[in-house]
N, C-alpha and C positions, 0 to 999 in steps of 0.2 A: 274336488271331484263332484260332478253332477249327481244329484240324488238317484236318478234312474240308472246311472252307470254303476253306482256303488251297490245298489240292491241286486244287480245281476251277479255280483260276487257272492252275495248271500244265497241266491238261488242255486248257484253252482255248488256251494258248500252243502246245501240241503240234499242235492242229488248225490254228492260224494258220501254223505252220511246215510244214504239209502232210505231217506224218509219216503213215505208213501206219496203217490201222485196226489191223493186227496189232501193230505197235509200241506203239501207244497202249494196246491191251488188255493187252499184257505189262507195260507200265509200271504200269497200273492194278492188276494182280494183286499186284505186288511192293509198291507203295505202300500198297495196302489192307491187306496183311499186316502191314506195319510199323505202320499206324494201329491195327489190332486189338491189337497188342502194347502200344502206348502206352496204350490204354484199360485194359489189364490192370494196368499199373503206375501208373495214375491220372495220366497226362499227356495232357490234352485240348487244350491250347493249343500252337500251333506255335512260339511264342516260347520255350517252356519246354524244348524238345527240346535235349539236350546231346550232346556227343561220347560221353560214357559211355553214354548211352541207346542210341546206335547200336551201340557195341561190345558192349553187353550183348545187344542183339537178335541180332547176328551170332553171338555165343557160343551163344545159345539155338537159332538155326537150325542151327548146325553139329551139333547132336545128331541131327538127322534128315535133313539136306540135304547134297548134295555141294558141293565148293568151287566148281564151275561155277555152281550155283544161287546160292550166296552172292555170287559175282561179279556175276551178273545183278541181284540185289537191290541191291547196292552201286551199280551204274551207274544204275539207275532212281531210287533215293532221292537220290543225289548230283545227278542232273539236275533233280529236283524242287526241291531246296533251292537249287541254283544259280539257277534261275528266280526263286524267291521273294526271293533276295538282290537280283537285278537289278531286281525290281519293288518293292524297298524294303519288303517285308513283314517280313523279318527282317534283322538287321544282319550276321550271319556264317553261313557254311555249316558246320554241325558236322562235315561229312565232309572238309573241306579238309585236315586233318592226318592223315587215316586213309589209309594206302596201299591201293591197289586189291588185292583178294585175288588171289593168284597161282595160276593153274591149270596143272597139268603139261601140257606140249605133247603133243598127240596127232597121230599120223600122219594126214594127209589121205587119206581113202579115194578111190581112183580106179580106173579100168580100165586094164589094159595093152593092148598092140596086139592080142593074140589075142582078148581079151575084147571089145574094140570090134568086131572083125570078126565074132565070133560073134553079137553082138547085132544088128548091121546085117543079117546074113544070116538072122535068125530069122523074118522076115516074108515072107508070100506077096505078092510085088509084082504079081501078076496080078489081085489084087482091089483094089477101092478102099480098103477098110479097111486091108488089109495095106500098101499103098503109102503111105497116109496115116501109119500108124504108123512106117514106115521113114523118111518125110520128117521126122516129128517128132524121131526119134532123131538123124537127120543134122543137123538144125538145132541141136539142143541140143549135139551134139558139136562142131559147127563154129563156134558163136557164144558158148557159155557162158551163154545166156539162162536166167533163172529160169523155172520152169514157168508162173508167173502172168503173166510178161511175154509169153511166147509165146502163151498161150491167149487173152489179151485183144487180140491183134493183129488188124488187119483187112487185107484184100487191098490196100487203098489205102495201107497203111503199108509195102508192099514195093515198092521202086523198082528193078526189074530193069534199067532202062536205065542206071542208075548203080551198080548192084550194092550197094545199101544198103537197110537196113531201119530204120524209125523205131520206137524202143522206148520205152514208157512205164514207167519204173522206179519205184523206191521214192520216196515223197514226190511222186508225179506228175511226176518230173523226166524230161524227154525226152533221149534220146541216140540217136546214129546208129551202127549196127553194120555193118561191111562184110560183103558176101556173097562167098564165095570162088567161083572158077570151077566147081568140082565141085558146090558147093551150088546155084549158079545153075541148073545142069542139073537137079538134083533138084527144085527149086522149080518150074521151068517144066513138068516132067512132072507134078508133083503138081497144079498149077493146071489143067492140061489134063484130068487124070482127075477132078478135083473138079467141073469144069464138066460133063463128060459124065455123071457120077454123079447130080448134082442134076437134070439134064435128064431122064435116064432114069427117075428116081424121082418126077419131077414135083414137085420141091421148089423153093421160092423160092431164087433165087441172091442172097443178101444179102451185104453187105460183111463177111463173116466169113472169116478166113484158115484156121484149123483147124476144120473142121466135123465135127459128129457124124454118125452114120448117119442121123439124122432131119433133117439140114440145119441144125440149130442150132449154137451154139458148143460145142465140146468142153469139158466141165467138168473141174475138178481130179479129181473122182471118176471120170470117164471115163478120164482119163489114168492115174489110179491103178490102174484095172482092167487097163490095158495093161501096166503095170509088174508087177502081181500075176501075170499070166500068164507074164511073162518070168522071174519068181522061181521059178515052178513048173518051168520048163524048164531053168533055170540054178541048180540048188540048191547047187552047190559054192561059189558066191559070191553067193547070193541076198540076203544081208544088205547088200550094197553096191549093189543094183539100185535106183536112184532118179534123179530128175531132177537132184538136187543133186550126185550122183556124176558125172553128165555135166559139170556146171559145173566141178567139181574137175579132171576129166580134160582138158577143154578147156584150162584154165589151165596144167596140168602140161605138156601137149604143146606149148603155145604157147611156154613158156619153154625147154623142152628143144630145140625146133627153132630157137632163136635169137632169139625175141621178147623185147622189153624190158618191164620191170615197169610202166613208166609208160603204155605203150600198152595193156597188159593192164588196168590200172586203169580206163582210159577205156572199154574194151570191156565190162568187167564192170559198170560203173556204180558203182564204189566211190567214196564221197566222201572216204575217208581212205586214204592209201597203206598204212597199217598193216594194213588189212583184206586187202590184196593180198599183203603180204609172207609170209603163211602158206604161199603156194604155192612159195616158194623152198626150203622144206624138202623135200629129195629122199630117197628111200629109198637104202640102201646099194647096192643093185643098180643103181639109176639113176645114182648117182654113179660107179660103176665103168664103166658104159657110156659116160657122158660123158667120163670120163678116157681111155678107149680111143679115143674119137673125136677128142679135142682135145689130148691130151697132146703137148707140143711136141717131146719127144725122139723119139717114134714117128711124128709126122706132119710132120717136117721132114727134108730131105735132109742129114742130118749124116754126117760120116765118123766112124764109131765102131768099136770093136773087135769 
């Protein structure tokens, strides 16, 4: 079977497993790149691809790509061949004996307490737009939602009577995220201001949670503009101002405040616990603060010299 015919089977499998469009697009980029390489070395049939072909391709990519990009290529190509083995298109996966490329650990970017306070205080809460942006930042900080998850939420997904919100995550998988007491008050005030704003502007009150100034759904571009303005006013740490940094910050504070990693996994919507373990890596300063708080010698009534 031709390589490009075989990978179509994999793409259909991805759709059947309800992987996100972005994930499938990323897989397609990496798998197409590998296919183009195979064409240059005159390998057109999927059955003819060997372990050496894969290793040669990675060696070729390393001339211009980072190890992180190599790792992403590896994951996509391995997933494709794994699917083809399961479908009996090929007998073995040529990547089975190839170790996953190792990427040096990087420190997870997050905000500290002072930065969190500075961001939450950056908005004019007397205007609808200002309070909406404040509410968005509060929700991201309090729940760790992805920006796409928040922006596609509807008012009917927010259950204030039981302090829970329904989230449609990756792969269209639903999960339920708790609403804290403080966030409850923020959301109640936001929904009140939202209703008043739409009525005042004579805009239709549709079942959209985070609304734009025109009454439609706030887009990723619109939220990007909010973060862009924050970057201009917080230039000293502008490179870290993003929705994903809020997600990291939520996870870090959740663990520092005594939360467990398995609950965090459920809240963040991680299918694999390994995706959540990255947040266990604390900075040296955070480790020192935790030691000051919990060191048994200093926090127990010992008799010492």
